[in-house]
N, C-alpha and C positions, 0 to 999 in steps of 0.2 A: 588462559588466566583470566580470572574474574577481577573486575575493578569496580569499586563503588564509586557512585557519582551522585551528586545531589541536585536534584531540579525542583522547580516549583510546580505544584499541580493544583488545579483549582479544586476547591472543597467539594463541588458537585461531582467532579470526576472521581475523587477519593471515595466518596460515598458509593458511586456506582462500581467502581473496581472491588471495593469491600464486599458488596452485595454479590457481585459476580463470584468472588472468591468463595464466599459461603455457599453459593448455589452450586459450585463445581467442585468443592473441596481442593482447589488449587490455590496457591498463595498469590498475593497481589503482585509479587515479582514476576512471577510466570506470565500472568496476563499483561503487565506492562511490557515485557520483553517481547512477547508475541505481537502485541500492537505496534510497537516500535519497528519490528522487523517487516511486518506487512506494509506499514506506511512508508519506510524507506525503500522497499522493493518497488511500490507503486511509483514513488518519486523518481527512482532510477529508470523505470520503464517509461515515464512521461518524458524525461529528459533525452532518453535515447530516440524516442518517436519525434520529438521536436527537432533533434539534430538531423534526423533522416528527412524531414521535410525540408530542411535547408539545402539538402543535396540536390542541385539542379539537373543532374545526370540520371536521377531516379525517375522511374515511370509509375504513374499512379492511376488507378482504375476508380471510376465513380461507383457508387453502390449499384447503379443500373448495369453498367459494364460487367461488374462482378457477377451479378446475377444471371446475366446473359451468358457469361463464359461458363458457368456452372450449370446451365440449362434450366434455370429456375424461372 
């Protein structure tokens, strides 16, 4: 089910979205939805990583330890 929502977008971003839409022959809604999906996924990944860092039971490797374990 689609639901319309009103948000405020900076004029500079609107101009860029409109230009992208012209360049790609896809409407602005497509690009805005795609951008929001990617942003939300990144934020969810970040939140998950931060939660894992709080877990004192987890073991972490330094980059040097990881390289060594991979034989690099």
